[in-house]
Structure formats: structure tokens, C-alpha cells
C-alpha positions in Angstrom: 74.2 1.1 20.5 74.4 1.4 24.3 71.4 2.4 26.4 73.0 5.6 27.7 74.0 6.7 24.2 70.5 5.9 23.0 69.0 8.0 25.8 71.3 10.9 24.9 70.3 10.8 21.3 66.6 10.5 22.0 66.8 13.4 24.5 68.7 15.6 22.1 66.3 15.0 19.3 63.3 15.6 21.6 64.6 18.9 22.9 64.4 20.4 19.5 60.6 20.4 19.7 60.0 20.0 23.4 59.0 23.5 24.3 56.5 23.6 21.5 55.1 20.1 22.0 54.7 20.4 25.8 52.1 23.2 25.4 50.0 21.4 22.8 46.8 19.5 23.4 47.1 15.8 24.3 46.3 14.4 20.8 49.2 16.5 19.4 51.6 15.5 22.2 50.7 11.8 21.8 51.4 11.9 18.1 54.7 13.6 18.7 55.8 11.1 21.4 55.0 8.2 19.1 58.1 9.2 17.1 60.2 8.3 20.1 58.3 5.1 20.7 59.1 4.3 17.0 62.8 4.7 17.8 62.5 2.0 20.5 60.4 -0.3 18.2 63.1 0.1 15.5 65.8 -0.7 17.9 64.0 -3.8 19.0 64.2 -5.1 15.4 67.8 -4.2 14.6 70.1 -7.2 14.0 72.5 -7.7 16.8 70.8 -5.3 19.2 70.4 -6.4 22.9 66.9 -4.9 23.3 65.1 -8.0 22.0 67.3 -10.4 23.9 66.8 -8.4 27.1 63.0 -8.5 26.8 63.1 -12.2 26.0 65.0 -12.7 29.2 62.8 -10.3 31.2 59.7 -12.1 29.9 61.0 -15.5 31.0 62.0 -14.1 34.4 58.4 -12.7 34.9 56.6 -15.9 33.7 55.5 -14.5 30.3 55.6 -16.6 27.2 55.9 -13.8 24.6 58.2 -10.8 25.0 56.3 -8.9 22.2 53.3 -7.7 24.3 55.7 -6.9 27.2 57.8 -4.7 24.9 54.7 -3.0 23.5 53.5 -2.2 27.0 57.0 -0.9 27.7 56.9 1.5 24.8 53.4 2.7 25.8 54.8 3.4 29.3 57.8 5.1 27.8 55.8 7.5 25.7 53.3 8.2 28.4 56.2 8.8 30.9 57.8 11.3 28.5 54.6 13.3 28.3 54.3 13.5 32.1 57.9 14.3 32.7 57.7 17.1 30.1 54.6 18.5 31.8 56.5 18.7 35.0 59.6 20.2 33.3 57.5 23.0 31.8 55.5 23.7 35.0 52.3 22.4 33.6 51.6 20.3 36.6 47.8 20.5 37.4 47.0 17.1 35.7 50.1 15.4 37.1 49.4 16.6 40.6 46.0 14.9 40.6 47.2 11.6 39.2 49.1 10.1 42.2 47.5 7.1 43.9 49.1 5.2 46.8 47.1 2.0 47.3 48.7 1.2 50.6 49.2 4.7 51.9 48.4 3.5 55.4 51.5 1.3 55.3 53.7 4.3 54.4 52.0 6.5 57.0 52.5 3.9 59.7 56.2 3.6 59.0 56.6 7.4 59.0 54.8 7.6 62.3 57.8 5.6 63.7 60.5 7.7 62.1 62.2 8.4 58.8 61.8 6.2 55.7 64.1 5.6 52.7 61.7 5.1 49.8 63.9 3.0 47.5 62.5 3.2 43.9 63.8 2.0 40.5 64.1 4.1 37.3 60.6 3.7 35.9 58.9 5.7 33.2 57.0 7.8 35.7 59.4 7.9 38.7 59.9 11.7 38.3 56.3 12.5 37.7 55.4 10.5 40.8 57.8 12.6 42.8 55.8 15.7 41.9 52.6 14.2 43.3 54.4 12.7 46.3 55.8 16.1 47.3 52.2 17.4 47.5 51.5 14.8 50.2 54.8 14.6 52.2 57.9 16.7 53.0 60.5 14.8 51.1 64.2 14.9 50.3 64.7 13.6 46.7 68.1 12.2 45.9 68.8 12.6 42.2 71.8 11.9 40.0 72.2 14.1 36.9 73.6 12.6 33.8 77.1 13.5 32.6 75.7 14.7 29.3 75.4 18.5 29.7 72.3 19.0 27.6 70.4 16.3 29.3 71.6 17.4 32.7 70.3 20.9 32.1 66.9 19.5 31.1 66.9 17.3 34.2 67.5 20.2 36.5 64.4 21.9 35.1 62.4 18.9 36.1 63.9 18.7 39.6 63.2 22.4 40.2 59.5 21.8 39.4 59.1 18.8 41.7 58.1 21.0 44.6 60.5 19.5 47.1 64.0 19.7 48.4 66.4 17.8 46.0 70.0 16.9 46.1 72.2 15.9 43.2 74.4 13.2 44.5 76.7 13.2 41.5 77.7 16.8 42.1 77.6 17.1 45.9 80.5 15.9 48.1 79.7 12.6 49.9 79.9 14.3 53.3 77.2 16.8 52.3 75.0 14.0 51.0 75.5 12.0 54.2 74.7 14.9 56.5 71.5 15.9 54.7 70.2 12.3 54.3 70.9 11.5 58.0 69.4 14.8 59.1 66.2 14.1 57.1 65.9 10.6 58.4 66.5 11.8 62.0 63.7 14.3 61.5 61.3 11.6 60.4 61.2 12.7 56.8 60.8 10.6 53.6 64.0 10.3 51.6 63.3 9.2 48.0 66.1 7.8 45.9 66.5 5.7 42.8 68.5 2.7 43.8 68.7 0.4 40.8 71.9 1.8 39.2 74.2 -1.2 39.4 77.8 -2.2 38.5 79.8 -5.4 38.2 79.6 -7.3 41.4 82.5 -7.0 43.9 84.2 -10.4 44.5 82.4 -12.9 46.8 85.3 -12.8 49.3 85.2 -9.0 49.5 81.6 -8.1 48.9 81.7 -4.4 49.9 83.4 -2.0 47.6 83.7 1.0 49.9 85.1 3.5 47.3 82.1 3.2 45.0 79.6 2.2 47.8 78.5 -0.9 46.0 77.6 -4.2 47.7 77.6 -7.7 46.2 74.1 -9.2 46.1 72.1 -11.5 43.9 69.3 -10.5 41.5 67.6 -12.7 38.9 70.0 -15.4 40.0 73.0 -13.3 39.0 75.6 -11.4 41.2 75.4 -7.7 40.9 76.9 -4.7 42.7 74.2 -2.4 44.0 74.4 0.8 46.1 74.9 0.4 49.8 73.6 3.8 51.1 70.1 2.8 52.0 71.4 0.1 54.4 74.1 2.3 55.8 72.0 5.4 56.5 69.0 3.5 57.9 71.2 1.4 60.1 72.7 4.6 61.6 69.4 6.2 62.2 67.3 3.1 63.2 64.9 3.9 60.3 63.2 1.8 57.6 63.9 1.0 53.9 60.7 0.7 51.9 61.2 -0.5 48.3 58.5 0.6 45.8 57.8 1.0 42.2 55.7 3.3 40.0 52.9 2.1 37.7 50.9 4.1 35.2 47.7 3.9 33.3 46.0 6.5 31.1 44.7 8.5 34.1 46.8 7.7 37.1 50.3 7.2 38.5 50.4 4.7 41.3 53.1 4.2 43.9 53.2 0.5 44.6 54.9 -0.4 47.9 56.9 -3.5 48.5 58.0 -5.2 51.7 59.7 -2.9 54.2 63.1 -3.8 55.4 64.4 -3.2 58.9 68.2 -2.7 58.7 70.8 -4.7 60.7 74.5 -4.2 61.2 75.0 -6.7 58.4 75.3 -4.4 55.4 75.3 -7.2 52.8 72.2 -9.0 54.4 70.2 -5.8 54.6 71.1 -4.8 51.0 70.1 -8.3 49.8 66.8 -8.0 51.6 65.7 -4.7 50.0 67.1 -5.9 46.6 64.9 -9.0 46.9 61.9 -6.8 47.7 62.6 -4.6 44.7 63.1 -7.5 42.3 59.7 -8.9 43.4 58.3 -5.6 42.2 60.1 -5.8 38.9 58.6 -9.2 38.4 55.1 -7.9 39.0 55.5 -4.7 36.8 58.3 -5.3 34.3 56.7 -3.1 31.6 57.4 0.1 33.7 61.0 -0.6 34.6 63.1 1.5 32.1 66.4 0.4 33.6 65.8 -3.1 32.3 67.7 -1.7 29.3 70.6 -0.4 31.3 73.7 -2.3 30.1 74.4 -4.0 33.5 70.8 -5.1 34.1 70.5 -6.2 30.5 73.6 -8.3 30.9 72.4 -9.8 34.1 69.0 -10.6 32.7 70.4 -12.2 29.5 72.9 -14.2 31.6 70.1 -15.4 33.8 68.5 -17.3 30.9 71.7 -18.2 29.1 71.5 -15.5 26.4 74.6 -13.6 27.2 
């Protein structure tokens, strides 16, 4: 079963009880979310499924001997993230608002003092919940991409509406509108937040930029991938900065962990490789929070990186 289909089925099942569960005390919510953790644990054990092989590869890429503890931490983060996302979706945000920590906030503030910043984040368990807290601290433009599945897309829009910031659905808006709003925000010194780890098959080495899909050939985990080019393009036009980051949770906090900032050049491929390297370094440090490790393209790249594909 593919990761997207699994997400759609999990989401459809959860929506049956979401409204009721979101308003229950934490012990009840935790018990309810354990059901969805159980789905992941079952998937991990199914013969022929790619989840176990993916986590074996991810464990090796991050210097861990045993994928089991890594996967258990992943499931814990997944269920914790569902709880926090649903609190945002239902407007129950007091706890989430207070959770955000930015250990190197002075780094972010210093970059913003010079101009706009693209905060390039991956799909993690708490990316959306982090956005709610971040919007309380900074005026941000959040770039989101709704799913094709109509039921999930409707639920996602409820979350976006409760983030407390301006958001733009890049799947539905014309590219010219997206470009105008992103460039405008960066030129005004704002923080543009976008998830950037949606990848495709790499363009060929002799033609590394696929303009129609806006994907650039780079290397991650020693494998060629095609990753989005917009952070490099927009920051090069505005003379602003790309700041890769990831989101890490514990029982009481959501932390925005900042990576190495990248100053763009006119070389789109080199700039994209630089911020990809910074993002992959964050994956290696916090693999348990990276939900897109199970995306079919990343799973394939990870498994190929250790000869399991």
C-alpha cells in the first residue's frame, strides 16, 4: 500500500470520530490516537511492505544500529502530532500556542533584520502545529499544498484557517499569483514558510532543471532526486536568504530547529544543492520526526542508498 493511500485511509477513518475526540481530555485523546499508531505498527510488520525496509535504511543513514527504536519514536511523534494538529483544526489552540520554542531565535531575528527569509521545512509530525506558534511571533506567509483527496483537503483547509497567518495553496493558485505574493512578502522583509521536501524522479544529469515542474536535480543520501526550485529562484531574485529548519517535539514543547542558512547565487542547481544538504543534515539529526521518510520517492531513495531497493 502506498504512503499517500495509507494517509488517505487513516485520515478518513479518523474523521469519523475527530470532532468528538478533539474535545476530550488528554488521556482519552491519547488512547484514541493509539489506534492510528497501531495501524502504523501493523504496517511495519506486514510482509512485503516498504515501511520496515525504509526504516532500516534510515537507521543506517543516521548511524543507528537498530531501526526498531527509531520506528517506535516515529510512531510516538505521529500520534502526538495528530493530537496537536487536531487541536489547531478545532480552534483549541491555547496549549499549542504556548509550546513553541526556537532555540536559536537570535539567528532567525538577525536574518530577518537584513530582509526576507524563506524558512524551508520538511513534512514533520508537528510542522503545522509549529506554524500556529510561529504566527504568534512573526508575520508569515505560509505556502501550503492541499491534497487531491477532497475529504482530506477540506480538513486541511480547516487547519490552515486556524494557523493565524496568511496562507496560500500553491496547488490551486496560478503560478503567477504564487510568484507575485512570495516575491512581495520577501521584498517586504517577511518570513515565507514552505514545506520543501516533496520530491520526484531526478531530471537527467545533462539537463538538471525541469522548468515545467520546477524540479532541480540534486543529491540526497547519495542518491539523485528532483527537488523543488522555488526557494532558490525567489531568494535569488530578491537577494534574501534560505533557512532550512525542522520541527522536533516532546511531551510539552514544539521546537523549531534551525539549520545552516544559504545565500543564493545565480546558479540554481548549486543553491538548491546547498539548502538540500542543510536539510538532510537535519534529517540525520532528527529522523524520528520526519514523516516524509515514508513518501514513496524518499523511501525509494533511502532504500537505494543502502542497496535495499
